[in-house]
N, CA, C and O atoms as a DFTB+ gen file, in Angstrom:
716 C
 N C O
     1  1       0.888      -1.177      -0.003
     2  2       0.009       0.027       0.013
     3  2       0.884       1.198       0.027
     4  3       1.728       1.331       0.914
     5  1       0.717       2.108      -0.968
     6  2       1.487       3.307      -1.045
     7  2       0.722       4.463      -0.470
     8  3      -0.432       4.703      -0.826
     9  1       1.375       5.188       0.430
    10  2       0.713       6.360       0.982
    11  2       1.644       7.578       0.601
    12  3       2.793       7.689       1.029
    13  1       1.071       8.428      -0.197
    14  2       1.767       9.697      -0.547
    15  2       1.583      10.635       0.647
    16  3       0.575      11.332       0.766
    17  1       2.560      10.632       1.500
    18  2       2.450      11.451       2.717
    19  2       3.763      12.065       3.030
    20  3       4.823      11.589       2.626
    21  1       3.668      13.165       3.782
    22  2       4.836      13.704       4.386
    23  2       5.421      12.570       5.327
    24  3       4.700      11.725       5.858
    25  1       6.731      12.628       5.476
    26  2       7.288      11.603       6.394
    27  2       7.079      12.134       7.809
    28  3       7.451      13.269       8.107
    29  1       6.496      11.331       8.671
    30  2       6.244      11.657      10.052
    31  2       6.847      10.669      10.985
    32  3       7.161       9.538      10.613
    33  1       7.006      11.105      12.205
    34  2       7.308      10.123      13.284
    35  2       6.377      10.460      14.427
    36  3       5.856      11.571      14.527
    37  1       6.176       9.456      15.303
    38  2       5.362       9.742      16.496
    39  2       6.270       9.708      17.702
    40  3       7.188       8.891      17.780
    41  1       6.017      10.579      18.621
    42  2       6.803      10.706      19.819
    43  2       5.868      10.682      21.022
    44  3       4.800      11.294      20.984
    45  1       6.271       9.950      22.143
    46  2       5.367       9.916      23.318
    47  2       4.924      11.276      23.811
    48  3       5.669      12.256      23.828
    49  1       3.659      11.275      24.212
    50  2       3.077      12.493      24.785
    51  2       3.787      12.919      26.084
    52  3       4.144      12.061      26.891
    53  1       3.982      14.140      26.284
    54  2       4.702      14.606      27.500
    55  2       3.959      15.810      28.139
    56  3       2.987      16.354      27.616
    57  1       4.490      16.154      29.271
    58  2       3.959      17.343      29.966
    59  2       4.005      18.634      29.084
    60  3       3.219      19.560      29.285
    61  1       4.911      18.660      28.146
    62  2       5.105      19.821      27.296
    63  2       4.087      19.953      26.188
    64  3       4.093      20.948      25.462
    65  1       3.220      18.983      26.041
    66  2       2.242      18.924      24.897
    67  2       0.882      19.546      25.098
    68  3      -0.035      19.368      24.296
    69  1       0.771      20.297      26.214
    70  2      -0.577      20.915      26.466
    71  2      -0.981      21.885      25.406
    72  3      -2.162      21.940      25.062
    73  1      -0.025      22.695      24.838
    74  2      -0.365      23.695      23.872
    75  2      -0.883      22.919      22.552
    76  3      -1.767      23.413      21.854
    77  1      -0.290      21.688      22.251
    78  2      -0.793      20.979      21.126
    79  2      -2.184      20.576      21.317
    80  3      -2.992      20.676      20.394
    81  1      -2.531      20.085      22.568
    82  2      -3.870      19.651      22.860
    83  2      -4.843      20.801      22.712
    84  3      -5.948      20.609      22.206
    85  1      -4.453      22.009      23.148
    86  2      -5.244      23.190      23.035
    87  2      -5.491      23.478      21.587
    88  3      -6.621      23.781      21.203
    89  1      -4.435      23.391      20.741
    90  2      -4.581      23.662      19.293
    91  2      -5.531      22.627      18.653
    92  3      -6.295      22.986      17.756
    93  1      -5.503      21.359      19.088
    94  2      -6.292      20.345      18.536
    95  2      -7.780      20.452      18.965
    96  3      -8.644      19.724      18.477
    97  1      -8.028      21.375      19.882
    98  2      -9.357      21.545      20.435
    99  2     -10.094      22.651      19.687
   100  3     -11.102      23.162      20.176
   101  1      -9.611      23.019      18.528
   102  2     -10.244      23.987      17.638
   103  2     -11.592      23.541      17.209
   104  3     -11.781      22.350      16.959
   105  1     -12.565      24.441      17.106
   106  2     -13.923      24.115      16.724
   107  2     -13.940      23.240      15.441
   108  3     -14.644      22.231      15.407
   109  1     -13.160      23.620      14.370
   110  2     -13.181      22.832      13.147
   111  2     -12.622      21.448      13.298
   112  3     -12.917      20.582      12.474
   113  1     -11.824      21.197      14.320
   114  2     -11.321      19.831      14.578
   115  2     -12.205      19.047      15.484
   116  3     -12.164      17.817      15.474
   117  1     -12.998      19.708      16.260
   118  2     -13.893      18.985      17.260
   119  2     -15.344      18.889      16.746
   120  3     -16.207      18.379      17.461
   121  1     -15.617      19.348      15.576
   122  2     -16.988      19.414      14.978
   123  2     -17.642      18.050      15.054
   124  3     -18.814      17.966      15.423
   125  1     -16.950      16.992      14.727
   126  2     -17.526      15.659      14.741
   127  2     -17.403      14.897      16.047
   128  3     -17.691      13.702      16.123
   129  1     -16.947      15.651      17.123
   130  2     -16.745      15.066      18.426
   131  2     -17.490      15.799      19.487
   132  3     -17.101      15.739      20.653
   133  1     -18.530      16.481      19.149
   134  2     -19.337      17.142      20.174
   135  2     -18.912      18.599      20.494
   136  3     -19.469      19.232      21.391
   137  1     -17.931      19.105      19.756
   138  2     -17.510      20.502      19.957
   139  2     -16.294      20.567      20.892
   140  3     -15.951      19.579      21.541
   141  1     -15.670      21.699      20.951
   142  2     -14.509      21.928      21.793
   143  2     -14.764      21.673      23.276
   144  3     -15.858      21.875      23.804
   145  1     -13.711      21.227      23.898
   146  2     -13.805      20.983      25.398
   147  2     -13.457      22.254      26.121
   148  3     -12.809      23.144      25.569
   149  1     -13.906      22.338      27.403
   150  2     -13.573      23.433      28.285
   151  2     -12.061      23.334      28.688
   152  3     -11.413      22.302      28.515
   153  1     -11.559      24.449      29.224
   154  2     -10.156      24.393      29.698
   155  2     -10.002      23.373      30.767
   156  3      -8.981      22.686      30.765
   157  1     -10.936      23.198      31.706
   158  2     -10.883      22.195      32.689
   159  2     -10.840      20.779      32.112
   160  3     -10.052      19.946      32.558
   161  1     -11.667      20.519      31.147
   162  2     -11.709      19.225      30.434
   163  2     -10.372      18.964      29.752
   164  3      -9.883      17.835      29.768
   165  1      -9.780      19.983      29.158
   166  2      -8.504      19.894      28.507
   167  2      -7.352      19.533      29.457
   168  3      -6.463      18.737      29.154
   169  1      -7.436      20.184      30.639
   170  2      -6.389      19.897      31.614
   171  2      -6.517      18.395      32.084
   172  3      -5.501      17.717      32.244
   173  1      -7.681      17.927      32.285
   174  2      -7.910      16.541      32.677
   175  2      -7.467      15.543      31.562
   176  3      -6.873      14.496      31.819
   177  1      -7.798      15.944      30.320
   178  2      -7.436      15.050      29.202
   179  2      -5.902      15.019      29.057
   180  3      -5.330      13.951      28.839
   181  1      -5.249      16.152      29.173
   182  2      -3.845      16.211      29.097
   183  2      -3.168      15.318      30.127
   184  3      -2.218      14.603      29.807
   185  1      -3.660      15.358      31.376
   186  2      -3.115      14.484      32.415
   187  2      -3.326      13.043      32.125
   188  3      -2.450      12.227      32.412
   189  1      -4.510      12.670      31.539
   190  2      -4.730      11.281      31.127
   191  2      -3.765      10.852      30.065
   192  3      -3.296       9.714      30.082
   193  1      -3.456      11.720      29.148
   194  2      -2.578      11.406      28.036
   195  2      -1.157      11.247      28.639
   196  3      -0.466      10.305      28.251
   197  1      -0.689      12.105      29.555
   198  2       0.619      12.016      30.150
   199  2       0.719      10.697      30.920
   200  3       1.705       9.972      30.788
   201  1      -0.310      10.386      31.728
   202  2      -0.366       9.165      32.508
   203  2      -0.334       7.933      31.648
   204  3       0.435       7.013      31.926
   205  1      -1.158       7.882      30.593
   206  2      -1.170       6.789      29.683
   207  2       0.199       6.579      28.999
   208  3       0.628       5.441      28.812
   209  1       0.859       7.643      28.639
   210  2       2.129       7.486      27.934
   211  2       3.240       7.062      28.908
   212  3       4.258       6.504      28.499
   213  1       3.030       7.331      30.175
   214  2       4.060       6.867      31.184
   215  2       3.793       5.426      31.592
   216  3       4.684       4.758      32.115
   217  1       2.568       4.933      31.358
   218  2       2.269       3.594      31.818
   219  2       2.825       2.504      30.835
   220  3       2.668       2.648      29.623
   221  1       3.447       1.461      31.334
   222  2       4.013       0.477      30.514
   223  2       3.313      -0.869      30.661
   224  3       3.925      -1.911      30.427
   225  1       2.029      -0.861      31.047
   226  2       1.286      -2.105      31.257
   227  2       0.469      -2.504      30.064
   228  3      -0.307      -3.456      30.147
   229  1       0.615      -1.799      28.933
   230  2      -0.082      -2.165      27.723
   231  2      -1.499      -1.562      27.628
   232  3      -2.290      -2.007      26.797
   233  1      -1.846      -0.526      28.489
   234  2      -3.104       0.093      28.442
   235  2      -3.264       1.002      27.206
   236  3      -4.375       1.386      26.839
   237  1      -2.121       1.331      26.577
   238  2      -2.103       2.216      25.399
   239  2      -1.038       3.300      25.502
   240  3      -0.232       3.337      26.431
   241  1      -1.073       4.165      24.521
   242  2      -0.140       5.276      24.523
   243  2      -0.716       6.419      23.708
   244  3      -1.515       6.202      22.797
   245  1      -0.290       7.688      24.051
   246  2      -0.629       8.822      23.261
   247  2       0.686       9.370      22.706
   248  3       1.752       9.224      23.304
   249  1       0.567      10.004      21.541
   250  2       1.739      10.561      20.816
   251  2       1.455      11.871      20.189
   252  3       0.301      12.189      19.903
   253  1       2.478      12.647      19.964
   254  2       2.359      13.806      19.098
   255  2       2.956      13.383      17.760
   256  3       3.898      12.591      17.714
   257  1       2.411      13.907      16.690
   258  2       2.874      13.667      15.355
   259  2       3.854      14.772      14.937
   260  3       3.532      15.960      14.983
   261  1       5.061      14.347      14.528
   262  2       6.133      15.308      14.172
   263  2       6.410      15.150      12.675
   264  3       6.588      14.035      12.183
   265  1       6.443      16.261      11.967
   266  2       6.745      16.249      10.540
   267  2       8.257      16.285      10.420
   268  3       8.915      17.235      10.846
   269  1       8.796      15.213       9.821
   270  2      10.265      15.148       9.724
   271  2      10.742      16.159       8.742
   272  3      10.044      16.480       7.780
   273  1      11.932      16.671       8.969
   274  2      12.477      17.687       8.130
   275  2      12.296      19.066       8.779
   276  3      13.263      19.768       9.076
   277  1      11.072      19.415       8.979
   278  2      10.754      20.747       9.569
   279  2      10.636      20.618      11.144
   280  3      10.694      21.622      11.854
   281  1      10.473      19.386      11.648
   282  2      10.347      19.049      13.085
   283  2       9.120      19.718      13.686
   284  3       9.007      19.845      14.905
   285  1       8.208      20.143      12.830
   286  2       6.974      20.748      13.356
   287  2       6.075      19.660      13.945
   288  3       5.954      18.562      13.403
   289  1       5.425      20.017      15.117
   290  2       4.458      19.180      15.705
   291  2       3.118      19.469      15.067
   292  3       2.601      20.580      15.186
   293  1       2.537      18.464      14.376
   294  2       1.415      18.714      13.502
   295  2       0.110      18.043      13.878
   296  3      -0.912      18.241      13.220
   297  1       0.147      17.201      15.002
   298  2      -1.066      16.541      15.318
   299  2      -0.927      15.533      16.527
   300  3       0.128      15.458      17.158
   301  1      -1.937      14.829      16.799
   302  2      -1.958      13.851      17.862
   303  2      -2.446      12.495      17.341
   304  3      -3.171      12.445      16.346
   305  1      -2.080      11.455      17.964
   306  2      -2.582      10.136      17.643
   307  2      -2.283       9.217      18.848
   308  3      -1.344       9.440      19.613
   309  1      -3.100       8.209      18.972
   310  2      -2.915       7.320      20.111
   311  2      -3.756       6.096      20.100
   312  3      -4.563       5.914      19.189
   313  1      -3.606       5.256      21.061
   314  2      -4.427       4.059      21.200
   315  2      -4.608       3.831      22.748
   316  3      -3.735       4.170      23.548
   317  1      -5.781       3.241      23.121
   318  2      -6.043       3.027      24.495
   319  2      -7.058       1.862      24.537
   320  3      -7.743       1.530      23.570
   321  1      -7.089       1.269      25.765
   322  2      -8.057       0.124      25.902
   323  2      -9.478       0.655      26.037
   324  3      -9.763       1.727      26.570
   325  1     -10.341      -0.205      25.501
   326  2     -11.758       0.087      25.419
   327  2     -12.556      -1.255      25.580
   328  3     -12.156      -2.277      25.023
   329  1     -13.615      -1.239      26.298
   330  2     -14.545      -2.363      26.277
   331  2     -15.489      -2.154      25.126
   332  3     -16.155      -1.124      25.016
   333  1     -15.536      -3.185      24.240
   334  2     -16.401      -3.073      23.057
   335  2     -16.962      -4.404      22.690
   336  3     -16.234      -5.387      22.550
   337  1     -18.273      -4.437      22.530
   338  2     -18.983      -5.642      22.117
   339  2     -18.602      -6.833      23.081
   340  3     -18.377      -7.958      22.635
   341  1     -18.546      -6.551      24.327
   342  2     -18.368      -7.549      25.365
   343  2     -16.928      -7.982      25.626
   344  3     -16.688      -8.907      26.401
   345  1     -15.948      -7.300      24.966
   346  2     -14.565      -7.681      25.192
   347  2     -13.665      -6.447      25.214
   348  3     -14.097      -5.316      24.990
   349  1     -12.399      -6.724      25.495
   350  2     -11.365      -5.669      25.518
   351  2     -10.716      -5.526      24.114
   352  3     -10.295      -6.512      23.510
   353  1     -10.652      -4.337      23.646
   354  2      -9.995      -4.006      22.352
   355  2      -9.165      -2.781      22.617
   356  3      -9.270      -2.168      23.679
   357  1      -8.333      -2.415      21.651
   358  2      -7.752      -1.102      21.597
   359  2      -8.598      -0.196      20.684
   360  3      -9.144      -0.655      19.680
   361  1      -8.696       1.057      21.034
   362  2      -9.387       2.114      20.207
   363  2      -8.271       3.059      19.806
   364  3      -7.284       3.223      20.524
   365  1      -8.440       3.660      18.674
   366  2      -7.505       4.721      18.190
   367  2      -8.207       5.959      17.812
   368  3      -9.382       5.946      17.446
   369  1      -7.477       7.055      17.898
   370  2      -7.981       8.313      17.385
   371  2      -6.857       9.220      17.091
   372  3      -5.751       9.028      17.596
   373  1      -7.123      10.299      16.215
   374  2      -6.055      11.176      15.788
   375  2      -6.657      12.536      15.521
   376  3      -7.876      12.688      15.446
   377  1      -5.803      13.508      15.380
   378  2      -6.188      14.848      15.043
   379  2      -4.925      15.468      14.338
   380  3      -3.815      15.386      14.863
   381  1      -5.125      16.063      13.189
   382  2      -4.039      16.788      12.504
   383  2      -4.469      18.251      12.387
   384  3      -5.590      18.556      11.980
   385  1      -3.557      19.138      12.752
   386  2      -3.854      20.565      12.749
   387  2      -4.207      21.053      11.314
   388  3      -3.645      20.570      10.332
   389  1      -5.141      22.012      11.223
   390  2      -5.703      22.402       9.953
   391  2      -4.696      22.711       8.810
   392  3      -4.921      22.336       7.659
   393  1      -3.609      23.385       9.147
   394  2      -2.613      23.721       8.078
   395  2      -1.840      22.543       7.565
   396  3      -1.019      22.718       6.665
   397  1      -2.046      21.363       8.074
   398  2      -1.340      20.156       7.673
   399  2      -2.186      19.057       7.142
   400  3      -1.665      17.996       6.796
   401  1      -3.461      19.257       7.060
   402  2      -4.439      18.232       6.608
   403  2      -4.275      18.055       5.086
   404  3      -3.769      18.936       4.390
   405  1      -4.711      16.910       4.606
   406  2      -4.767      16.602       3.203
   407  2      -3.433      16.111       2.682
   408  3      -3.267      16.033       1.465
   409  1      -2.455      15.770       3.544
   410  2      -1.134      15.366       3.069
   411  2      -0.867      13.867       3.480
   412  3       0.246      13.379       3.282
   413  1      -1.802      13.195       4.006
   414  2      -1.575      11.784       4.434
   415  2      -1.005      11.645       5.826
   416  3      -0.690      10.539       6.265
   417  1      -0.868      12.765       6.530
   418  2      -0.258      12.751       7.866
   419  2      -1.071      11.901       8.830
   420  3      -0.470      11.122       9.569
   421  1      -2.383      11.995       8.872
   422  2      -3.206      11.237       9.737
   423  2      -3.059       9.700       9.497
   424  3      -2.965       8.883      10.413
   425  1      -3.049       9.394       8.160
   426  2      -2.891       8.020       7.833
   427  2      -1.519       7.444       8.241
   428  3      -1.422       6.342       8.781
   429  1      -0.495       8.208       7.969
   430  2       0.951       7.822       8.414
   431  2       0.996       7.721       9.929
   432  3       1.564       6.768      10.462
   433  1       0.414       8.673      10.627
   434  2       0.407       8.485      12.124
   435  2      -0.343       7.350      12.636
   436  3       0.047       6.710      13.613
   437  1      -1.466       7.073      11.965
   438  2      -2.358       5.940      12.356
   439  2      -1.566       4.622      12.105
   440  3      -1.567       3.727      12.950
   441  1      -0.907       4.521      10.960
   442  2      -0.179       3.314      10.664
   443  2       0.955       3.045      11.717
   444  3       1.212       1.904      12.099
   445  1       1.617       4.156      12.162
   446  2       2.652       4.036      13.141
   447  2       1.991       3.546      14.449
   448  3       2.606       2.749      15.158
   449  1       0.792       3.980      14.791
   450  2       0.107       3.550      16.014
   451  2      -0.320       2.067      15.866
   452  3      -0.269       1.311      16.837
   453  1      -0.732       1.665      14.667
   454  2      -1.124       0.314      14.462
   455  2       0.134      -0.570      14.795
   456  3       0.023      -1.596      15.467
   457  1       1.262      -0.153      14.325
   458  2       2.547      -0.938      14.607
   459  2       2.794      -0.954      16.165
   460  3       3.140      -1.994      16.726
   461  1       2.611       0.202      16.832
   462  2       2.861       0.188      18.283
   463  2       1.827      -0.688      18.990
   464  3       2.218      -1.437      19.885
   465  1       0.542      -0.647      18.652
   466  2      -0.464      -1.516      19.279
   467  2      -0.218      -2.968      19.004
   468  3      -0.414      -3.812      19.878
   469  1       0.213      -3.275      17.791
   470  2       0.555      -4.662      17.434
   471  2       1.711      -5.193      18.249
   472  3       1.719      -6.359      18.644
   473  1       2.704      -4.324      18.507
   474  2       3.901      -4.730      19.347
   475  2       3.500      -5.072      20.709
   476  3       4.223      -5.840      21.343
   477  1       2.367      -4.569      21.276
   478  2       1.958      -4.892      22.578
   479  2       1.478      -6.344      22.759
   480  3       1.442      -6.876      23.868
   481  1       1.121      -6.941      21.655
   482  2       0.593      -8.329      21.638
   483  2      -0.379      -8.603      22.776
   484  3      -0.259      -9.579      23.516
   485  1      -1.361      -7.683      22.882
   486  2      -2.275      -7.740      23.999
   487  2      -3.711      -7.996      23.509
   488  3      -4.394      -8.882      24.024
   489  1      -4.183      -7.190      22.477
   490  2      -5.553      -7.344      22.033
   491  2      -5.517      -7.712      20.521
   492  3      -4.584      -7.362      19.797
   493  1      -6.535      -8.404      20.104
   494  2      -6.631      -8.887      18.709
   495  2      -6.881      -7.753      17.761
   496  3      -6.377      -7.756      16.638
   497  1      -7.693      -6.728      18.217
   498  2      -8.109      -5.732      17.263
   499  2      -7.866      -4.325      17.835
   500  3      -7.848      -4.092      19.044
   501  1      -7.682      -3.409      16.876
   502  2      -7.633      -1.986      17.123
   503  2      -8.867      -1.418      16.321
   504  3      -9.009      -1.643      15.119
   505  1      -9.732      -0.683      17.051
   506  2     -10.873      -0.065      16.466
   507  2     -10.724       1.440      16.328
   508  3      -9.959       2.074      17.055
   509  1     -11.462       1.998      15.390
   510  2     -11.697       3.441      15.294
   511  2     -13.164       3.709      15.066
   512  3     -13.832       2.989      14.324
   513  1     -13.632       4.687      15.671
   514  2     -15.092       4.966      15.645
   515  2     -15.388       6.457      15.182
   516  3     -15.959       7.258      15.921
   517  1     -14.955       6.765      13.904
   518  2     -15.303       8.125      13.449
   519  2     -16.842       8.245      13.153
   520  3     -17.540       7.282      12.832
   521  1     -17.272       9.474      13.290
   522  2     -18.643       9.773      12.946
   523  2     -18.947       9.334      11.514
   524  3     -18.062       9.426      10.664
   525  1     -20.154       8.862      11.210
   526  2     -20.451       8.469       9.826
   527  2     -20.375       9.698       8.938
   528  3     -20.191       9.545       7.730
   529  1     -20.509      10.922       9.472
   530  2     -20.499      12.124       8.684
   531  2     -19.020      12.667       8.489
   532  3     -18.810      13.624       7.744
   533  1     -18.035      12.049       9.157
   534  2     -16.619      12.581       9.052
   535  2     -15.927      11.866       7.936
   536  3     -15.248      10.863       8.156
   537  1     -16.084      12.353       6.776
   538  2     -15.466      11.724       5.538
   539  2     -13.981      11.582       5.674
   540  3     -13.462      10.485       5.468
   541  1     -13.243      12.664       6.018
   542  2     -11.780      12.535       6.171
   543  2     -11.285      11.391       7.066
   544  3     -10.408      10.611       6.694
   545  1     -11.899      11.326       8.287
   546  2     -11.502      10.248       9.262
   547  2     -11.845       8.872       8.690
   548  3     -11.060       7.931       8.807
   549  1     -12.967       8.768       8.101
   550  2     -13.349       7.455       7.502
   551  2     -12.377       7.105       6.422
   552  3     -12.044       5.926       6.304
   553  1     -11.880       8.039       5.602
   554  2     -10.891       7.869       4.562
   555  2      -9.547       7.391       5.201
   556  3      -8.861       6.563       4.602
   557  1      -9.182       7.870       6.338
   558  2      -7.986       7.538       7.004
   559  2      -8.054       6.002       7.341
   560  3      -7.110       5.254       7.085
   561  1      -9.163       5.594       7.900
   562  2      -9.390       4.200       8.233
   563  2      -9.203       3.320       6.952
   564  3      -8.465       2.335       6.979
   565  1      -9.842       3.670       5.907
   566  2      -9.789       2.891       4.666
   567  2      -8.309       2.822       4.147
   568  3      -7.811       1.742       3.828
   569  1      -7.649       3.959       4.076
   570  2      -6.247       4.024       3.608
   571  2      -5.289       3.271       4.508
   572  3      -4.292       2.732       4.027
   573  1      -5.567       3.221       5.808
   574  2      -4.695       2.513       6.735
   575  2      -5.011       0.978       6.802
   576  3      -4.380       0.233       7.552
   577  1      -5.979       0.560       6.015
   578  2      -6.243      -0.926       5.920
   579  2      -7.231      -1.445       6.968
   580  3      -7.308      -2.654       7.187
   581  1      -7.967      -0.579       7.602
   582  2      -9.012      -1.009       8.539
   583  2     -10.160      -1.601       7.735
   584  3     -10.371      -1.220       6.583
   585  1     -10.885      -2.504       8.314
   586  2     -12.114      -3.102       7.748
   587  2     -13.276      -2.436       8.366
   588  3     -13.301      -2.236       9.580
   589  1     -14.302      -2.061       7.535
   590  2     -15.511      -1.476       8.030
   591  2     -16.434      -2.567       8.531
   592  3     -16.938      -3.370       7.745
   593  1     -16.662      -2.603       9.863
   594  2     -17.518      -3.563      10.503
   595  2     -18.960      -3.149      10.292
   596  3     -19.803      -4.008      10.035
   597  1     -19.269      -1.898      10.387
   598  2     -20.641      -1.376      10.181
   599  2     -20.861      -0.141      11.007
   600  3     -19.959       0.352      11.684
   601  1     -22.066       0.348      10.939
   602  2     -22.461       1.482      11.743
   603  2     -22.828       1.110      13.140
   604  3     -23.292      -0.004      13.381
   605  1     -22.633       2.014      14.079
   606  2     -22.971       1.760      15.475
   607  2     -23.243       3.064      16.208
   608  3     -22.906       4.141      15.715
   609  1     -23.834       2.970      17.352
   610  2     -23.994       4.059      18.247
   611  2     -22.810       3.983      19.235
   612  3     -22.555       2.951      19.855
   613  1     -22.119       5.093      19.350
   614  2     -20.944       5.195      20.133
   615  2     -21.068       6.368      21.047
   616  3     -21.455       7.453      20.613
   617  1     -20.735       6.176      22.367
   618  2     -20.921       7.315      23.317
   619  2     -19.629       8.117      23.361
   620  3     -18.600       7.675      23.872
   621  1     -19.733       9.311      22.803
   622  2     -18.613      10.275      22.853
   623  2     -19.096      11.646      22.422
   624  3     -19.707      11.786      21.362
   625  1     -18.833      12.631      23.211
   626  2     -18.204      12.555      24.540
   627  2     -19.242      11.890      25.536
   628  3     -20.414      11.705      25.209
   629  1     -18.749      11.561      26.721
   630  2     -19.580      10.874      27.646
   631  2     -20.973      11.541      27.772
   632  3     -21.081      12.756      27.932
   633  1     -21.996      10.734      27.696
   634  2     -23.357      11.235      27.791
   635  2     -23.993      11.638      26.457
   636  3     -25.164      12.015      26.415
   637  1     -23.214      11.556      25.358
   638  2     -23.684      11.899      24.065
   639  2     -23.519      10.721      23.071
   640  3     -22.403      10.228      22.907
   641  1     -24.536      10.286      22.444
   642  2     -24.471       9.229      21.486
   643  2     -24.149       9.788      20.118
   644  3     -24.786      10.726      19.637
   645  1     -23.101       9.163      19.477
   646  2     -22.558       9.616      18.203
   647  2     -22.816       8.421      17.218
   648  3     -22.425       7.284      17.486
   649  1     -23.453       8.712      16.133
   650  2     -23.579       7.651      15.097
   651  2     -22.217       7.533      14.395
   652  3     -21.739       8.473      13.760
   653  1     -21.618       6.361      14.531
   654  2     -20.307       6.160      14.081
   655  2     -20.142       4.989      13.164
   656  3     -21.028       4.138      13.090
   657  1     -19.042       4.914      12.465
   658  2     -18.591       3.672      11.785
   659  2     -17.682       2.977      12.667
   660  3     -16.825       3.604      13.289
   661  1     -17.814       1.675      12.767
   662  2     -16.877       0.844      13.573
   663  2     -15.924       0.223      12.542
   664  3     -16.306      -0.664      11.778
   665  1     -14.689       0.706      12.541
   666  2     -13.585       0.191      11.773
   667  2     -12.700      -0.607      12.588
   668  3     -12.548      -0.270      13.762
   669  1     -12.054      -1.682      12.103
   670  2     -11.092      -2.413      12.942
   671  2     -10.050      -3.008      11.978
   672  3     -10.248      -3.268      10.791
   673  1      -8.912      -3.185      12.669
   674  2      -7.769      -3.767      12.010
   675  2      -7.244      -4.849      12.954
   676  3      -7.210      -4.663      14.170
   677  1      -6.825      -6.010      12.364
   678  2      -6.280      -7.046      13.190
   679  2      -4.865      -6.755      13.639
   680  3      -4.041      -6.281      12.857
   681  1      -4.578      -7.046      14.934
   682  2      -3.299      -6.795      15.437
   683  2      -2.442      -8.068      15.592
   684  3      -1.251      -8.002      15.899
   685  1      -3.099      -9.246      15.367
   686  2      -2.393     -10.502      15.575
   687  2      -2.745     -11.448      14.475
   688  3      -3.728     -11.265      13.757
   689  1      -1.885     -12.518      14.343
   690  2      -2.262     -13.516      13.445
   691  2      -3.492     -14.219      13.913
   692  3      -3.660     -14.435      15.113
   693  1      -4.329     -14.574      13.036
   694  2      -5.651     -15.195      13.400
   695  2      -5.432     -16.473      14.216
   696  3      -6.334     -16.862      14.959
   697  1      -4.281     -17.143      14.116
   698  2      -4.077     -18.422      14.816
   699  2      -3.415     -18.222      16.158
   700  3      -3.168     -19.205      16.856
   701  1      -3.116     -17.000      16.554
   702  2      -2.409     -16.787      17.798
   703  2      -2.975     -15.619      18.524
   704  3      -3.686     -14.814      17.924
   705  1      -2.693     -15.486      19.798
   706  2      -3.090     -14.331      20.575
   707  2      -4.433     -14.416      21.177
   708  3      -5.180     -15.357      20.912
   709  1      -4.783     -13.409      22.024
   710  2      -6.049     -13.366      22.673
   711  2      -7.196     -13.149      21.729
   712  3      -7.009     -12.643      20.623
   713  1      -8.391     -13.527      22.155
   714  2      -9.602     -13.434      21.304
   715  2     -10.030     -11.949      21.260
   716  3     -11.019     -11.610      20.611
């Protein structure tokens, strides 16, 4: 699969990434996720990201996406544990800042996260749940090799039901690993 994208790398989320989280909270980036979060919600999310990235128990990781060459931080991507359809899976999500969209950065970052989640050898699948109306995020899933399972109701943000597509990608050989 060829991806015509800027070359990116992902780096673990750190205390220094709060401004990136604030930039990713822009109305145009949060439109399909219930709108921007409050400052208090951002502070809590940032701490969850810092804690998740410091945890080495396989619960997941959060990353900043860095554009190689310019070293600009251009987005976020990560994976975390989620209970879905009666079992434990990994879920993924991403955000690319407006000035960098349309270059394949989200797809490249997502592929890097697939490799990280696969290396954990903990869960069979990684899922993504973009809104059915979010064409660009659904395209990222397709380009990254995810399989469309179907539409579903997904709670995000907490207390709000979002009509989503359930995309998944296998993280393990079908003959090995947890169910």
